[in-house]
matplotlib code that plots the C-alpha trace (Angstrom):
import matplotlib.pyplot as plt

x = [0.0, 1.6, 0.0, -1.5, -4.8, -5.1, -6.0, -9.1, -9.8, -14.0, -15.0, -18.8, -21.0, -22.2, -21.5, -23.4, -24.7, -27.3, -28.6, -31.7, -32.1, -31.1, -27.8, -27.0, -27.8, -26.5, -22.7, -22.9, -23.6, -20.8, -18.1, -19.3, -18.4, -15.2, -13.3, -12.3, -10.2, -9.5, -8.0, -10.8, -10.8, -14.1, -13.7, -17.1, -18.5, -19.3, -21.9, -21.8, -24.4, -23.1, -24.8, -22.3, -24.1, -23.2, -19.7, -19.6, -21.2, -18.7, -15.7, -17.5, -17.3, -13.5, -13.6, -11.1, -13.0, -11.9, -14.5, -14.1, -16.2, -18.7, -21.0, -25.0, -26.0, -29.0, -31.9, -34.3, -34.7, -32.9, -29.5, -30.7, -32.3, -29.0, -27.1, -29.1, -29.3, -25.7, -25.0, -26.8, -23.6, -21.4, -20.1, -21.1, -24.2, -25.6, -25.2, -21.0, -21.1, -22.8, -20.4, -16.9, -15.5, -12.0, -11.7, -12.6, -10.3, -7.5, -8.2, -7.7, -4.5, -3.1, -3.8, -2.8, 0.7, 1.0, 3.8, 0.9, -1.2, -4.4, -3.7, -7.5, -9.8, -13.4, -15.7, -19.3, -21.3, -20.2, -20.5, -18.0, -15.1, -14.9, -13.1, -10.1, -7.0, -6.4, -3.1, -4.0, -1.6, -3.9, -7.2, -10.4, -13.4, -16.4, -19.9, -23.1, -25.7, -27.9, -27.4, -28.3, -28.8, -31.8, -33.2, -33.1, -34.4, -37.5, -37.5, -37.9, -40.7, -42.7, -42.2, -45.4, -44.2, -42.6, -39.7, -39.2, -39.2, -36.8, -34.3, -34.5, -33.6, -30.4, -29.2, -30.0, -27.5, -25.0, -25.5, -24.9, -21.9, -20.3, -21.3, -19.8, -17.1, -16.5, -17.5, -15.5, -12.6, -12.7, -10.6, -13.5, -17.3, -19.7, -23.2, -26.0, -27.9, -26.8, -29.6, -27.3, -23.7, -24.5, -25.9, -22.7, -20.4, -21.7, -22.5, -19.5, -17.2, -16.1, -14.4, -14.4, -18.2, -18.8, -22.1, -22.8, -26.2, -28.8, -29.6, -31.0, -29.7, -32.2, -31.3, -32.7, -35.4, -37.2, -40.7, -42.7, -45.4, -46.1, -47.2, -50.7, -51.5, -53.8, -56.0, -57.0, -53.7, -50.8, -47.0, -44.6, -41.0, -38.3, -36.4, -38.6, -35.8, -35.5, -37.1, -38.1, -39.9, -41.9, -43.3, -44.3, -46.3, -48.1, -48.9, -49.7, -52.1, -53.6, -54.1, -54.0, -55.5, -58.4, -59.2, -58.5, -60.9, -63.7, -64.0, -61.9, -63.2, -61.4, -58.0, -55.4, -52.3, -49.2, -45.9, -42.7, -39.6, -36.4, -36.8, -40.2, -40.5, -42.5, -45.2, -45.5, -46.2, -48.6, -50.2, -50.5, -51.3, -54.2, -55.7, -57.9, -56.7, -53.1, -50.5, -46.8, -44.1, -40.5, -37.4, -38.3, -35.8, -37.1, -39.3, -39.7, -43.2, -44.5, -43.3, -45.0, -48.4, -49.1, -51.4, -49.7, -46.2, -46.2, -43.3, -45.1, -41.9, -42.0, -38.5, -35.6, -32.5, -30.4, -32.4, -34.8, -33.3, -36.9, -38.4, -35.4, -36.4, -40.4, -39.8, -37.2, -40.3, -42.7, -44.6, -46.2, -45.2, -46.8, -44.7, -44.1, -41.6, -39.4, -39.8, -38.5, -36.2, -32.7, -34.5, -34.4, -37.4, -39.5, -43.3, -42.3, -44.3, -46.8, -45.6, -48.1, -47.3, -50.6, -52.7, -55.5, -53.6, -51.8, -54.9, -56.2, -53.0, -53.6, -57.0, -56.2, -53.7, -56.0, -59.0, -56.8, -54.1, -53.5, -52.4, -50.4, -48.8, -47.7, -46.4, -44.5, -42.8, -41.4, -39.8, -38.8, -36.9, -35.1, -33.7, -32.1, -30.7, -29.4, -29.7, -28.1, -25.9, -22.9, -23.5, -23.1, -19.9, -17.7, -18.5, -17.2, -14.2, -13.2, -13.6, -11.5, -8.6, -8.7, -8.6, -5.5, -3.8, -4.3, -3.0, -4.3, -5.3, -6.7, -5.1, -4.5, -2.8, -0.2]
y = [-0.2, 3.4, 5.8, 6.6, 6.7, 4.1, 5.9, 4.8, 5.7, 5.1, 5.0, 5.9, 6.1, 10.0, 12.3, 10.7, 14.4, 15.3, 11.9, 11.9, 7.9, 4.8, 4.0, 7.9, 7.9, 4.9, 5.9, 9.4, 8.2, 5.4, 7.8, 10.5, 8.6, 7.1, 9.9, 10.5, 7.1, 6.8, 9.1, 9.2, 10.3, 9.9, 9.6, 10.2, 10.6, 14.2, 15.0, 18.7, 18.8, 18.0, 20.6, 23.2, 22.4, 18.4, 19.7, 21.5, 18.7, 16.0, 18.0, 19.2, 15.6, 15.4, 13.6, 14.6, 14.6, 13.5, 14.6, 12.2, 13.9, 12.1, 12.6, 12.2, 8.7, 8.8, 6.5, 7.5, 7.9, 6.6, 6.9, 4.7, 2.3, 2.0, 1.5, -1.4, -2.9, -3.0, -4.5, -7.7, -9.0, -7.7, -9.9, -7.8, -6.5, -3.2, -1.6, -2.2, -1.1, 2.1, 2.7, 2.1, 4.7, 5.5, 8.6, 7.0, 4.0, 6.7, 8.3, 5.4, 4.1, 7.4, 7.2, 3.6, 5.3, 8.2, 8.7, 8.5, 5.8, 4.5, 1.5, -0.1, 0.6, 0.2, 0.3, 1.5, -0.3, -3.9, -2.9, -0.2, -2.3, -2.7, 0.3, -1.0, -2.3, -5.9, -5.3, -3.6, -4.2, -3.0, -4.8, -4.5, -4.1, -4.2, -2.9, -4.8, -2.7, -5.8, -8.9, -7.7, -10.8, -11.6, -7.9, -9.0, -12.3, -11.1, -8.1, -11.0, -13.0, -9.9, -9.4, -9.9, -8.7, -11.3, -9.5, -7.3, -10.5, -12.3, -8.9, -9.1, -12.8, -12.1, -9.1, -11.5, -14.0, -11.7, -9.7, -13.0, -14.1, -10.7, -10.3, -13.8, -13.0, -9.8, -10.5, -13.8, -12.0, -9.1, -9.3, -8.2, -7.7, -6.1, -7.0, -5.3, -8.2, -11.7, -13.0, -11.5, -12.2, -16.1, -15.6, -14.1, -16.4, -19.7, -18.3, -16.7, -18.6, -15.3, -16.2, -12.7, -11.3, -8.4, -7.5, -3.7, -3.7, -0.4, 2.0, 5.5, 8.6, 8.1, 11.7, 13.1, 10.6, 10.6, 11.0, 14.2, 14.8, 18.3, 16.9, 15.7, 12.4, 12.3, 8.6, 8.3, 9.2, 6.2, 7.4, 5.8, 7.2, 6.1, 6.9, 7.2, 6.8, 3.4, 0.7, -1.4, 1.6, 2.3, -1.3, -1.2, 1.5, 0.6, -2.6, -0.5, 1.7, -1.0, -3.8, -2.5, 0.7, 0.0, -3.0, -0.5, 2.2, -0.2, -0.4, 3.2, 5.5, 8.3, 6.9, 9.4, 8.1, 10.4, 9.4, 11.1, 10.3, 11.8, 12.0, 10.8, 10.2, 13.0, 10.7, 8.4, 11.3, 13.0, 10.0, 8.9, 12.6, 12.5, 9.5, 10.7, 11.1, 10.5, 13.3, 12.9, 14.9, 14.6, 15.5, 17.3, 19.0, 17.2, 13.8, 13.9, 16.0, 13.4, 10.5, 11.6, 13.0, 8.8, 6.5, 3.8, 3.6, 1.5, -0.6, -2.3, -3.6, -7.2, -6.4, -5.6, -7.0, -5.7, -4.1, -0.8, 2.3, 3.7, 1.0, 1.7, 5.7, 5.3, 2.6, 5.4, 8.0, 5.5, 5.2, 1.8, 0.0, -2.4, -4.1, -7.1, -10.0, -8.3, -4.7, -6.1, -8.5, -8.4, -6.5, -8.8, -6.7, -9.3, -8.3, -4.6, -4.2, -6.1, -8.3, -9.0, -10.3, -10.5, -7.3, -8.6, -9.5, -6.0, -4.0, -5.9, -5.2, -1.7, -1.5, -3.1, -0.1, 2.5, 0.8, 0.3, 3.1, 2.5, -1.5, 0.0, 2.6, -0.3, -2.6, 0.6, 1.1, -2.7, -2.2, 1.4, -0.7, -3.1, -0.5, 1.8, -1.3, -2.6, -0.2, 3.0, 4.5, 5.2, 1.2, 0.4, 1.9, 0.1, -3.0, -1.0, 0.1, -3.6, -5.0, -2.0, -2.7, -6.5, -6.5, -4.3, -6.3, -9.4, -7.6, -8.7, -12.0, -12.3, -14.0, -10.9, -9.2, -11.9]
z = [0.3, -1.0, 1.2, 4.4, 3.0, 0.2, -3.3, -5.0, -8.7, -8.4, -11.9, -12.5, -15.5, -14.3, -11.2, -8.5, -7.5, -7.3, -5.6, -7.7, -8.0, -5.9, -7.5, -7.3, -3.4, -3.1, -4.4, -2.9, 0.6, 0.8, -1.1, 1.3, 4.5, 2.8, 1.9, 5.3, 5.3, 1.5, -1.3, -3.7, -7.4, -9.2, -12.9, -14.5, -18.1, -18.6, -21.4, -20.8, -18.8, -15.0, -12.9, -11.0, -7.8, -8.3, -8.8, -5.4, -3.8, -5.0, -4.1, -0.4, 0.3, -0.1, -3.5, -6.6, -9.8, -12.9, -15.7, -19.3, -22.0, -23.4, -26.2, -24.6, -25.4, -27.6, -26.9, -29.2, -32.9, -35.9, -34.3, -31.1, -33.5, -35.4, -32.2, -31.2, -34.9, -35.1, -31.5, -32.8, -34.2, -31.3, -28.7, -25.8, -24.6, -25.8, -22.0, -22.5, -26.2, -24.8, -21.7, -23.1, -24.7, -25.5, -23.7, -20.4, -21.4, -21.8, -18.7, -16.5, -18.5, -18.1, -14.1, -13.6, -15.4, -13.5, -10.9, -7.8, -9.3, -7.5, -5.0, -5.9, -9.3, -8.2, -10.8, -9.7, -12.4, -14.4, -17.7, -16.8, -16.2, -19.9, -19.6, -17.1, -19.0, -19.1, -17.8, -14.9, -12.3, -9.5, -7.6, -9.6, -7.4, -8.7, -7.1, -8.1, -7.8, -9.3, -11.0, -14.7, -16.0, -13.7, -14.6, -18.5, -17.6, -16.0, -19.1, -21.3, -19.4, -19.1, -22.7, -25.0, -28.3, -30.4, -31.8, -28.8, -26.8, -29.2, -28.8, -25.4, -25.0, -27.2, -25.1, -22.2, -23.2, -24.0, -20.3, -18.7, -20.4, -19.9, -16.5, -15.2, -16.7, -15.5, -11.8, -11.7, -12.8, -10.5, -7.2, -5.3, -5.7, -3.6, -3.9, -2.1, -0.4, 1.1, -1.9, -4.9, -2.8, -3.4, -6.6, -7.8, -5.8, -7.1, -10.7, -11.4, -9.2, -7.2, -4.1, -2.6, -2.4, 0.1, 0.9, 1.2, 1.6, 0.4, 3.1, 4.1, 6.1, 8.6, 10.3, 6.6, 6.4, 9.6, 10.5, 9.2, 11.8, 10.4, 7.2, 7.5, 6.3, 3.1, 4.0, 0.2, -1.4, -2.5, -3.1, -5.6, -5.8, -7.9, -11.0, -14.1, -16.8, -15.4, -17.2, -13.9, -12.6, -16.0, -16.1, -12.7, -12.8, -16.2, -14.1, -11.5, -13.2, -16.0, -13.0, -9.6, -8.9, -11.0, -8.5, -5.4, -6.9, -6.7, -3.3, -2.8, -5.8, -4.4, -3.9, -5.6, -7.1, -6.9, -9.2, -8.1, -9.8, -12.1, -15.8, -16.8, -20.8, -21.9, -23.8, -20.5, -18.3, -20.5, -20.8, -16.6, -16.1, -18.2, -16.1, -13.4, -9.8, -11.1, -10.2, -12.2, -10.8, -12.2, -10.6, -7.5, -5.0, -1.8, -1.9, 1.4, 1.3, -1.2, 0.6, 4.1, 3.1, 1.7, 3.4, 1.6, -0.2, -3.1, -4.8, -8.1, -9.4, -11.6, -13.1, -10.9, -8.8, -5.8, -3.4, -3.3, -1.6, -1.5, 0.9, 3.4, 3.0, 3.4, 6.3, 8.0, 7.4, 9.4, 6.4, 5.2, 2.5, 0.1, -2.4, -4.8, -3.4, -6.5, -5.5, -1.4, -3.2, -0.6, 2.3, 5.6, 7.0, 8.4, 8.6, 8.2, 5.1, 3.3, 0.1, -2.8, -6.5, -8.2, -9.0, -6.8, -4.0, -4.3, -4.5, -1.4, 0.3, -0.4, 0.7, 4.1, 4.7, 3.5, 5.7, 9.0, 9.3, 13.1, 12.0, 8.9, 11.3, 13.7, 10.9, 9.6, 13.3, 12.9, 9.5, 10.7, 13.8, 11.3, 9.1, 11.9, 13.0, 9.6, 7.2, 7.8, 5.9, 8.6, 10.0, 6.1, 5.2, 7.0, 5.0, 2.0, 3.3, 4.5, 1.3, -0.3, 2.2, 1.7, -1.6, -1.4, 0.9, -1.3, -4.3, -8.2, -7.9, -11.9, -14.3, -16.5, -13.7, -13.4]

ax = plt.figure().add_subplot(projection="3d")
ax.plot(x, y, z, "-o")
ax.set_aspect("equal")
plt.show()
């Protein structure tokens, strides 16, 4: 180890400030807490729209910044269609092709060859490891926010259109191959749940998997007694540029909410999340009793006023930070099993997987607010014990220190 404070080069797809999605919340929360013990440089793709306040927040957290210019990724129109089509003949999946860039590869190679190279390279999303040189002579850590292959498998299972399903199936095979090889070749992998940790270890053969759960800043996400609960309001919070959240909302609006309104016709739904697609948000907004809010400066007032907080995910992996945040605020949660996956919360929330069962669970919360509050208190106690960021950050620190002590173990590092 070359300094009193080990040097860590963290690679991310974008600056994780402002923390307006689950992934960004996790990354910014952990890096803020780790910066006192590690000398952290954050390399990230900069498309020219990084907000100044985000840069200031990252520097205030104690990070050195290494912005890497990249043209904006286009996810609509002819260019996007062409990128998807040409990926058919590529071995790597589209998610790797879109995030493996020459400027990022050059920046990482330069950092590794500098007079003070990092003691460890930490990749904050599995596809980004494709930017790390094959001959890197330092340990490489990967943060597996999800098992991406499982997400693509669920996309395929829930897709009804034949051609879309066939293309998703092809991507699933590519993702599974890439992810298994990448995770197996890393020097340490951090998983967000025990379930994911076991899956990664057995699937990739990776012997060094550290569980670093998702969590919550309980001081920020505290109960808001001054915000009155609206007895007929249901709330969803989640990044709306993430396909699993879009799918979950489509399912809730089409199959669950109508069942709820058969018994409680005045129930309202509030949807809050970053970057909702314009056409999707406009269609949802036209539905009676539905409000859609994009990026908001503070989600807590919306969460606090909801009589029920819903997580209707059918596709996903990892674990949901929003469940921890809602329970930290003492709000009753109804989730699918996929939505609550990876969180050991026992009877601190309700789980339901069919539209009928989910509607029944929501109706139960609305009909008996006292029982719902008692349930939420049980979930809150478990969150504060096991899922607070100050409790979680030392797990990541240990993973880094042990990997540095072992040194690079991968065949490519020999």
